[in-house]
C-alpha beads as a LAMMPS data file, in Angstrom:
LAMMPS data file: protein, C-alpha beads

348 atoms
347 bonds

1 atom types
1 bond types

-500.0 500.0 xlo xhi
-500.0 500.0 ylo yhi
-500.0 500.0 zlo zhi

Masses

1 110.0

Atoms # bond

1 1 1 -232.687 -42.057 -212.161
2 1 1 -231.767 -41.711 -215.840
3 1 1 -234.275 -43.471 -218.070
4 1 1 -237.008 -43.303 -215.416
5 1 1 -240.526 -42.250 -216.308
6 1 1 -242.150 -39.007 -215.181
7 1 1 -243.824 -40.431 -212.071
8 1 1 -240.722 -42.375 -211.121
9 1 1 -238.615 -39.217 -211.355
10 1 1 -241.095 -37.408 -209.116
11 1 1 -240.911 -40.254 -206.588
12 1 1 -237.111 -40.218 -206.572
13 1 1 -236.942 -36.429 -206.234
14 1 1 -239.654 -35.576 -203.706
15 1 1 -241.377 -38.757 -202.620
16 1 1 -244.979 -39.968 -202.800
17 1 1 -246.675 -36.562 -202.686
18 1 1 -245.184 -35.339 -205.970
19 1 1 -245.577 -38.802 -207.492
20 1 1 -249.299 -38.616 -206.706
21 1 1 -249.650 -35.118 -208.185
22 1 1 -247.823 -36.132 -211.367
23 1 1 -249.995 -39.230 -211.770
24 1 1 -253.144 -37.201 -211.113
25 1 1 -252.171 -34.566 -213.678
26 1 1 -251.157 -37.183 -216.255
27 1 1 -254.441 -39.043 -215.925
28 1 1 -256.375 -35.761 -215.970
29 1 1 -254.629 -34.420 -219.052
30 1 1 -254.845 -37.623 -221.091
31 1 1 -258.469 -38.250 -220.126
32 1 1 -259.206 -34.606 -220.908
33 1 1 -257.727 -35.019 -224.376
34 1 1 -259.957 -38.053 -224.900
35 1 1 -263.026 -36.097 -223.764
36 1 1 -262.153 -33.361 -226.244
37 1 1 -261.915 -36.042 -228.935
38 1 1 -265.365 -37.368 -228.048
39 1 1 -266.889 -33.875 -228.109
40 1 1 -265.300 -33.065 -231.449
41 1 1 -266.526 -36.359 -232.904
42 1 1 -270.033 -35.613 -231.612
43 1 1 -270.028 -32.142 -233.169
44 1 1 -268.605 -33.387 -236.442
45 1 1 -270.991 -36.309 -236.784
46 1 1 -273.812 -33.897 -235.971
47 1 1 -272.791 -31.770 -238.952
48 1 1 -272.704 -34.892 -241.125
49 1 1 -276.161 -35.940 -239.945
50 1 1 -277.502 -32.488 -240.772
51 1 1 -276.031 -32.735 -244.266
52 1 1 -277.578 -36.173 -244.815
53 1 1 -280.963 -34.943 -243.550
54 1 1 -280.685 -31.690 -245.559
55 1 1 -281.226 -29.606 -242.425
56 1 1 -280.827 -25.859 -242.680
57 1 1 -280.583 -25.595 -238.878
58 1 1 -278.147 -27.568 -236.698
59 1 1 -280.555 -29.622 -234.570
60 1 1 -278.445 -32.800 -234.589
61 1 1 -276.965 -31.712 -231.244
62 1 1 -280.384 -31.491 -229.583
63 1 1 -282.358 -34.132 -227.719
64 1 1 -280.867 -37.629 -227.603
65 1 1 -278.627 -37.057 -230.636
66 1 1 -275.486 -36.128 -228.621
67 1 1 -275.555 -39.376 -226.633
68 1 1 -276.067 -41.467 -229.765
69 1 1 -273.362 -39.662 -231.740
70 1 1 -270.922 -39.737 -228.827
71 1 1 -271.452 -43.485 -228.400
72 1 1 -271.134 -44.234 -232.106
73 1 1 -267.282 -44.547 -232.087
74 1 1 -267.248 -46.907 -229.083
75 1 1 -267.144 -50.154 -231.145
76 1 1 -263.901 -48.878 -232.686
77 1 1 -262.372 -47.097 -229.698
78 1 1 -262.860 -49.828 -227.088
79 1 1 -260.986 -52.627 -228.948
80 1 1 -258.123 -50.259 -229.795
81 1 1 -257.930 -49.183 -226.141
82 1 1 -257.250 -52.790 -225.116
83 1 1 -253.914 -52.782 -226.952
84 1 1 -251.116 -52.878 -224.379
85 1 1 -248.056 -52.310 -226.562
86 1 1 -247.057 -48.846 -227.739
87 1 1 -245.352 -50.379 -230.765
88 1 1 -248.616 -51.960 -231.941
89 1 1 -250.211 -48.510 -231.999
90 1 1 -247.685 -47.189 -234.514
91 1 1 -249.744 -48.268 -237.542
92 1 1 -252.991 -46.546 -236.444
93 1 1 -250.971 -43.445 -235.540
94 1 1 -249.314 -43.423 -238.975
95 1 1 -252.726 -43.758 -240.645
96 1 1 -253.965 -40.826 -238.541
97 1 1 -250.996 -38.711 -239.671
98 1 1 -251.807 -39.366 -243.326
99 1 1 -255.476 -38.491 -242.875
100 1 1 -254.621 -35.344 -240.931
101 1 1 -252.190 -34.277 -243.645
102 1 1 -254.907 -34.645 -246.281
103 1 1 -257.458 -32.654 -244.270
104 1 1 -255.030 -29.914 -243.243
105 1 1 -253.703 -29.560 -246.790
106 1 1 -257.213 -28.968 -248.096
107 1 1 -257.943 -26.368 -245.415
108 1 1 -254.688 -24.566 -246.214
109 1 1 -255.592 -24.582 -249.908
110 1 1 -259.121 -23.326 -249.175
111 1 1 -257.857 -20.527 -246.918
112 1 1 -255.209 -19.475 -249.434
113 1 1 -257.720 -19.385 -252.273
114 1 1 -260.252 -17.460 -250.192
115 1 1 -257.674 -14.916 -249.031
116 1 1 -256.432 -14.448 -252.590
117 1 1 -259.906 -13.919 -254.047
118 1 1 -261.648 -11.996 -251.247
119 1 1 -258.872 -10.753 -248.985
120 1 1 -258.864 -10.903 -245.170
121 1 1 -262.211 -10.982 -243.389
122 1 1 -263.493 -7.833 -241.758
123 1 1 -263.470 -7.442 -238.002
124 1 1 -260.701 -9.897 -237.143
125 1 1 -260.831 -10.149 -233.317
126 1 1 -257.837 -9.558 -231.088
127 1 1 -256.942 -11.497 -227.939
128 1 1 -257.950 -9.034 -225.235
129 1 1 -259.406 -9.455 -221.764
130 1 1 -260.372 -12.918 -220.469
131 1 1 -259.990 -14.447 -223.958
132 1 1 -256.220 -14.013 -223.633
133 1 1 -256.174 -16.103 -220.464
134 1 1 -258.290 -18.774 -222.136
135 1 1 -255.770 -18.789 -224.968
136 1 1 -252.988 -19.590 -222.491
137 1 1 -254.956 -22.644 -221.390
138 1 1 -255.413 -23.654 -225.032
139 1 1 -251.689 -23.207 -225.679
140 1 1 -250.774 -25.383 -222.716
141 1 1 -253.259 -27.995 -223.942
142 1 1 -251.742 -27.931 -227.437
143 1 1 -248.047 -28.104 -226.523
144 1 1 -247.904 -30.139 -223.303
145 1 1 -247.386 -33.751 -224.297
146 1 1 -245.113 -35.277 -221.684
147 1 1 -247.653 -38.031 -221.037
148 1 1 -247.022 -39.283 -224.570
149 1 1 -243.425 -38.082 -224.969
150 1 1 -241.809 -40.109 -222.196
151 1 1 -243.406 -43.460 -223.160
152 1 1 -242.418 -42.856 -226.798
153 1 1 -238.839 -42.073 -225.764
154 1 1 -238.711 -45.218 -223.642
155 1 1 -239.975 -47.306 -226.584
156 1 1 -237.419 -45.974 -229.102
157 1 1 -234.665 -48.239 -230.375
158 1 1 -232.177 -45.365 -229.960
159 1 1 -233.483 -43.182 -227.101
160 1 1 -230.396 -40.958 -227.322
161 1 1 -231.787 -39.529 -230.573
162 1 1 -235.010 -38.461 -228.924
163 1 1 -234.032 -34.869 -227.889
164 1 1 -233.066 -33.984 -231.458
165 1 1 -236.175 -35.590 -232.946
166 1 1 -238.439 -33.964 -230.336
167 1 1 -236.951 -30.499 -230.990
168 1 1 -237.535 -30.787 -234.728
169 1 1 -241.080 -32.067 -234.225
170 1 1 -241.970 -29.284 -231.788
171 1 1 -240.670 -26.611 -234.160
172 1 1 -242.757 -28.133 -236.930
173 1 1 -245.841 -28.265 -234.711
174 1 1 -245.317 -24.643 -233.664
175 1 1 -245.064 -23.482 -237.278
176 1 1 -248.139 -25.523 -238.239
177 1 1 -250.328 -24.286 -235.376
178 1 1 -249.371 -20.629 -235.786
179 1 1 -249.844 -20.608 -239.564
180 1 1 -253.023 -22.713 -239.397
181 1 1 -254.647 -20.534 -236.750
182 1 1 -253.590 -17.261 -238.371
183 1 1 -254.899 -18.221 -241.808
184 1 1 -258.191 -19.455 -240.375
185 1 1 -258.684 -16.254 -238.396
186 1 1 -257.859 -14.047 -241.363
187 1 1 -260.122 -16.064 -243.658
188 1 1 -263.265 -16.316 -241.517
189 1 1 -262.838 -13.449 -239.053
190 1 1 -265.296 -13.324 -236.115
191 1 1 -267.248 -16.291 -237.532
192 1 1 -264.352 -18.697 -236.978
193 1 1 -265.161 -21.531 -234.565
194 1 1 -262.848 -23.433 -232.242
195 1 1 -262.827 -26.329 -234.716
196 1 1 -261.930 -25.106 -238.187
197 1 1 -263.740 -27.956 -239.926
198 1 1 -267.055 -26.850 -238.417
199 1 1 -266.368 -23.331 -239.675
200 1 1 -265.611 -24.707 -243.120
201 1 1 -268.828 -26.721 -243.087
202 1 1 -270.871 -23.638 -242.215
203 1 1 -269.161 -21.596 -244.939
204 1 1 -269.479 -24.034 -247.855
205 1 1 -272.729 -24.681 -249.769
206 1 1 -275.128 -26.979 -247.894
207 1 1 -275.233 -29.481 -250.759
208 1 1 -271.442 -29.742 -251.003
209 1 1 -270.075 -33.013 -249.573
210 1 1 -266.489 -31.708 -249.415
211 1 1 -266.667 -30.266 -245.906
212 1 1 -268.519 -33.329 -244.622
213 1 1 -265.906 -35.632 -246.171
214 1 1 -263.122 -33.627 -244.511
215 1 1 -264.840 -33.768 -241.157
216 1 1 -265.295 -37.529 -241.388
217 1 1 -261.658 -37.886 -242.432
218 1 1 -260.636 -36.013 -239.314
219 1 1 -262.934 -38.193 -237.203
220 1 1 -261.216 -41.335 -238.496
221 1 1 -257.836 -39.766 -237.723
222 1 1 -258.947 -39.057 -234.156
223 1 1 -260.203 -42.613 -233.744
224 1 1 -256.771 -43.882 -234.791
225 1 1 -255.056 -41.523 -232.334
226 1 1 -257.388 -42.138 -229.387
227 1 1 -255.718 -45.311 -227.997
228 1 1 -252.273 -43.677 -228.126
229 1 1 -253.545 -40.718 -226.098
230 1 1 -255.325 -42.918 -223.555
231 1 1 -252.330 -45.254 -223.160
232 1 1 -250.449 -43.270 -220.432
233 1 1 -253.602 -42.863 -218.335
234 1 1 -254.388 -46.578 -218.385
235 1 1 -250.789 -47.387 -217.486
236 1 1 -250.936 -45.124 -214.435
237 1 1 -254.335 -46.414 -213.296
238 1 1 -253.316 -50.060 -213.687
239 1 1 -250.171 -49.406 -211.658
240 1 1 -252.038 -47.546 -208.904
241 1 1 -254.658 -50.310 -208.709
242 1 1 -251.896 -52.970 -208.977
243 1 1 -253.689 -54.627 -211.884
244 1 1 -250.435 -54.971 -213.807
245 1 1 -249.264 -57.541 -211.275
246 1 1 -252.142 -59.915 -212.013
247 1 1 -251.345 -62.783 -214.401
248 1 1 -254.746 -62.451 -216.087
249 1 1 -255.261 -59.150 -217.987
250 1 1 -259.037 -59.439 -217.581
251 1 1 -259.367 -56.802 -214.858
252 1 1 -257.048 -54.466 -216.734
253 1 1 -259.299 -54.798 -219.777
254 1 1 -262.365 -54.152 -217.627
255 1 1 -260.723 -50.978 -216.320
256 1 1 -260.019 -49.754 -219.848
257 1 1 -263.566 -50.438 -221.041
258 1 1 -265.130 -48.745 -218.010
259 1 1 -262.792 -45.766 -218.376
260 1 1 -263.716 -45.279 -222.040
261 1 1 -267.432 -45.522 -221.228
262 1 1 -267.097 -42.973 -218.407
263 1 1 -265.194 -40.566 -220.653
264 1 1 -267.863 -40.938 -223.316
265 1 1 -270.669 -40.214 -220.834
266 1 1 -268.835 -37.204 -219.368
267 1 1 -268.157 -35.833 -222.850
268 1 1 -271.821 -36.107 -223.821
269 1 1 -272.809 -34.142 -220.715
270 1 1 -270.153 -31.429 -221.260
271 1 1 -270.491 -31.018 -225.017
272 1 1 -271.720 -27.420 -224.711
273 1 1 -268.622 -26.440 -222.695
274 1 1 -265.960 -27.371 -225.234
275 1 1 -263.879 -24.177 -224.970
276 1 1 -263.892 -24.009 -221.144
277 1 1 -263.088 -27.727 -220.988
278 1 1 -259.987 -27.345 -223.162
279 1 1 -258.805 -24.330 -221.171
280 1 1 -259.465 -26.165 -217.883
281 1 1 -257.347 -29.116 -218.989
282 1 1 -254.568 -26.688 -219.852
283 1 1 -254.817 -24.789 -216.565
284 1 1 -255.188 -27.604 -214.039
285 1 1 -253.259 -30.443 -215.706
286 1 1 -251.020 -29.286 -218.555
287 1 1 -249.508 -26.169 -216.941
288 1 1 -248.353 -28.082 -213.819
289 1 1 -246.956 -30.886 -215.991
290 1 1 -245.040 -28.413 -218.157
291 1 1 -244.007 -25.602 -215.777
292 1 1 -244.194 -26.785 -212.162
293 1 1 -243.271 -30.447 -211.781
294 1 1 -240.228 -30.545 -214.138
295 1 1 -238.344 -27.701 -212.385
296 1 1 -239.219 -29.214 -209.000
297 1 1 -237.610 -32.474 -210.123
298 1 1 -234.677 -30.730 -211.816
299 1 1 -234.068 -28.600 -208.723
300 1 1 -233.646 -31.691 -206.565
301 1 1 -231.840 -34.066 -208.934
302 1 1 -229.810 -31.946 -211.351
303 1 1 -229.455 -28.287 -210.373
304 1 1 -226.125 -27.435 -208.769
305 1 1 -225.258 -23.831 -209.587
306 1 1 -227.189 -20.819 -208.236
307 1 1 -228.162 -19.913 -211.802
308 1 1 -229.826 -23.301 -212.319
309 1 1 -231.656 -23.040 -209.001
310 1 1 -232.846 -19.525 -209.864
311 1 1 -234.075 -20.655 -213.273
312 1 1 -236.020 -23.538 -211.739
313 1 1 -237.533 -21.165 -209.181
314 1 1 -238.640 -18.768 -211.923
315 1 1 -240.317 -21.609 -213.815
316 1 1 -242.133 -22.769 -210.685
317 1 1 -243.438 -19.290 -209.844
318 1 1 -244.421 -18.721 -213.490
319 1 1 -246.325 -22.013 -213.562
320 1 1 -248.154 -21.275 -210.321
321 1 1 -249.163 -17.794 -211.506
322 1 1 -250.281 -19.020 -214.925
323 1 1 -252.253 -21.888 -213.426
324 1 1 -254.025 -19.643 -210.920
325 1 1 -254.744 -16.917 -213.487
326 1 1 -256.024 -19.202 -216.235
327 1 1 -257.856 -21.450 -213.782
328 1 1 -259.807 -18.582 -212.222
329 1 1 -260.842 -17.290 -215.639
330 1 1 -261.861 -20.768 -216.777
331 1 1 -264.062 -21.269 -213.704
332 1 1 -265.792 -17.943 -214.356
333 1 1 -266.246 -18.778 -218.034
334 1 1 -267.691 -22.196 -217.191
335 1 1 -270.117 -20.790 -214.602
336 1 1 -271.358 -17.971 -216.849
337 1 1 -271.406 -20.014 -220.057
338 1 1 -274.795 -19.660 -221.779
339 1 1 -276.178 -22.558 -223.806
340 1 1 -278.452 -21.382 -226.590
341 1 1 -281.283 -23.786 -227.502
342 1 1 -281.041 -25.211 -231.002
343 1 1 -283.886 -24.841 -233.495
344 1 1 -285.533 -27.916 -235.042
345 1 1 -284.536 -29.368 -238.398
346 1 1 -285.865 -27.160 -241.181
347 1 1 -285.579 -28.432 -244.751
348 1 1 -283.865 -25.864 -247.003

Bonds

1 1 1 2
2 1 2 3
3 1 3 4
4 1 4 5
5 1 5 6
6 1 6 7
7 1 7 8
8 1 8 9
9 1 9 10
10 1 10 11
11 1 11 12
12 1 12 13
13 1 13 14
14 1 14 15
15 1 15 16
16 1 16 17
17 1 17 18
18 1 18 19
19 1 19 20
20 1 20 21
21 1 21 22
22 1 22 23
23 1 23 24
24 1 24 25
25 1 25 26
26 1 26 27
27 1 27 28
28 1 28 29
29 1 29 30
30 1 30 31
31 1 31 32
32 1 32 33
33 1 33 34
34 1 34 35
35 1 35 36
36 1 36 37
37 1 37 38
38 1 38 39
39 1 39 40
40 1 40 41
41 1 41 42
42 1 42 43
43 1 43 44
44 1 44 45
45 1 45 46
46 1 46 47
47 1 47 48
48 1 48 49
49 1 49 50
50 1 50 51
51 1 51 52
52 1 52 53
53 1 53 54
54 1 54 55
55 1 55 56
56 1 56 57
57 1 57 58
58 1 58 59
59 1 59 60
60 1 60 61
61 1 61 62
62 1 62 63
63 1 63 64
64 1 64 65
65 1 65 66
66 1 66 67
67 1 67 68
68 1 68 69
69 1 69 70
70 1 70 71
71 1 71 72
72 1 72 73
73 1 73 74
74 1 74 75
75 1 75 76
76 1 76 77
77 1 77 78
78 1 78 79
79 1 79 80
80 1 80 81
81 1 81 82
82 1 82 83
83 1 83 84
84 1 84 85
85 1 85 86
86 1 86 87
87 1 87 88
88 1 88 89
89 1 89 90
90 1 90 91
91 1 91 92
92 1 92 93
93 1 93 94
94 1 94 95
95 1 95 96
96 1 96 97
97 1 97 98
98 1 98 99
99 1 99 100
100 1 100 101
101 1 101 102
102 1 102 103
103 1 103 104
104 1 104 105
105 1 105 106
106 1 106 107
107 1 107 108
108 1 108 109
109 1 109 110
110 1 110 111
111 1 111 112
112 1 112 113
113 1 113 114
114 1 114 115
115 1 115 116
116 1 116 117
117 1 117 118
118 1 118 119
119 1 119 120
120 1 120 121
121 1 121 122
122 1 122 123
123 1 123 124
124 1 124 125
125 1 125 126
126 1 126 127
127 1 127 128
128 1 128 129
129 1 129 130
130 1 130 131
131 1 131 132
132 1 132 133
133 1 133 134
134 1 134 135
135 1 135 136
136 1 136 137
137 1 137 138
138 1 138 139
139 1 139 140
140 1 140 141
141 1 141 142
142 1 142 143
143 1 143 144
144 1 144 145
145 1 145 146
146 1 146 147
147 1 147 148
148 1 148 149
149 1 149 150
150 1 150 151
151 1 151 152
152 1 152 153
153 1 153 154
154 1 154 155
155 1 155 156
156 1 156 157
157 1 157 158
158 1 158 159
159 1 159 160
160 1 160 161
161 1 161 162
162 1 162 163
163 1 163 164
164 1 164 165
165 1 165 166
166 1 166 167
167 1 167 168
168 1 168 169
169 1 169 170
170 1 170 171
171 1 171 172
172 1 172 173
173 1 173 174
174 1 174 175
175 1 175 176
176 1 176 177
177 1 177 178
178 1 178 179
179 1 179 180
180 1 180 181
181 1 181 182
182 1 182 183
183 1 183 184
184 1 184 185
185 1 185 186
186 1 186 187
187 1 187 188
188 1 188 189
189 1 189 190
190 1 190 191
191 1 191 192
192 1 192 193
193 1 193 194
194 1 194 195
195 1 195 196
196 1 196 197
197 1 197 198
198 1 198 199
199 1 199 200
200 1 200 201
201 1 201 202
202 1 202 203
203 1 203 204
204 1 204 205
205 1 205 206
206 1 206 207
207 1 207 208
208 1 208 209
209 1 209 210
210 1 210 211
211 1 211 212
212 1 212 213
213 1 213 214
214 1 214 215
215 1 215 216
216 1 216 217
217 1 217 218
218 1 218 219
219 1 219 220
220 1 220 221
221 1 221 222
222 1 222 223
223 1 223 224
224 1 224 225
225 1 225 226
226 1 226 227
227 1 227 228
228 1 228 229
229 1 229 230
230 1 230 231
231 1 231 232
232 1 232 233
233 1 233 234
234 1 234 235
235 1 235 236
236 1 236 237
237 1 237 238
238 1 238 239
239 1 239 240
240 1 240 241
241 1 241 242
242 1 242 243
243 1 243 244
244 1 244 245
245 1 245 246
246 1 246 247
247 1 247 248
248 1 248 249
249 1 249 250
250 1 250 251
251 1 251 252
252 1 252 253
253 1 253 254
254 1 254 255
255 1 255 256
256 1 256 257
257 1 257 258
258 1 258 259
259 1 259 260
260 1 260 261
261 1 261 262
262 1 262 263
263 1 263 264
264 1 264 265
265 1 265 266
266 1 266 267
267 1 267 268
268 1 268 269
269 1 269 270
270 1 270 271
271 1 271 272
272 1 272 273
273 1 273 274
274 1 274 275
275 1 275 276
276 1 276 277
277 1 277 278
278 1 278 279
279 1 279 280
280 1 280 281
281 1 281 282
282 1 282 283
283 1 283 284
284 1 284 285
285 1 285 286
286 1 286 287
287 1 287 288
288 1 288 289
289 1 289 290
290 1 290 291
291 1 291 292
292 1 292 293
293 1 293 294
294 1 294 295
295 1 295 296
296 1 296 297
297 1 297 298
298 1 298 299
299 1 299 300
300 1 300 301
301 1 301 302
302 1 302 303
303 1 303 304
304 1 304 305
305 1 305 306
306 1 306 307
307 1 307 308
308 1 308 309
309 1 309 310
310 1 310 311
311 1 311 312
312 1 312 313
313 1 313 314
314 1 314 315
315 1 315 316
316 1 316 317
317 1 317 318
318 1 318 319
319 1 319 320
320 1 320 321
321 1 321 322
322 1 322 323
323 1 323 324
324 1 324 325
325 1 325 326
326 1 326 327
327 1 327 328
328 1 328 329
329 1 329 330
330 1 330 331
331 1 331 332
332 1 332 333
333 1 333 334
334 1 334 335
335 1 335 336
336 1 336 337
337 1 337 338
338 1 338 339
339 1 339 340
340 1 340 341
341 1 341 342
342 1 342 343
343 1 343 344
344 1 344 345
345 1 345 346
346 1 346 347
347 1 347 348
């Protein structure tokens, strides 16, 4: 079983039922990430449209604008989604890393300068009540990446180096997310939005193109990352539908195009539920992938001592409790979410 992929490990350990759940969660998590990408692109392009139209009120998300803005990246995303080799996606991923580094560096510099000149914002909110449970869903969404991790490990020239590389990368990601979130919260206080670039755009002068340029830079980075994120989901779906056995890749390409179009349409319809969507992905897909399925597999294939069995049992119970707690809060948040109508475009 060594060297097997996630679904294959589940099949070896517990049979088809766990294999199905792993595949379902993998497809759900990766498609959820892609939906979040579409929603962010729609919001960001809406800010750019407002800047170009000199709007003092954010009406670019009203009417038919969301559908148009959500569909705008499709000519780029669809061809990239047809790539079937993980190695061929390395160049777009490297370009995305460079663009993200530029955007994040500017935000760090802006936050540092603002904190130095004006100090921390007043009324910095604390994570209390249901917001804490939503945060757990966000954290699971941010850190669970087994859908990408295992294919990357399988594609490495020296897979034995992967645990060391993964540990260093995760520590770096942890430091980046904690410092990035803390500085943004201290800088903008209660006005901080889920996406820091939208907060930055609202805080800078309307005639300044800096925030818009940063947002567009981040959009390009997401477009370069999109096919890498969608890759595990398309692999699973092609295997389930047995399209990978066909000599002609036509039907596999049709599946990928239809999947991207469906994700785009779903994202346009759920654009006002960005926060609950992220937390839902974390609760119903990422938490099982991170806390429930791995110990179930480890318990059957690896665990021998009572201590190992106890540890796996603790992880399973923790995952079930977290999933139920966060999931119930997310459902309530989604049901009671209020969408405020946007005002029309008003020239400044």
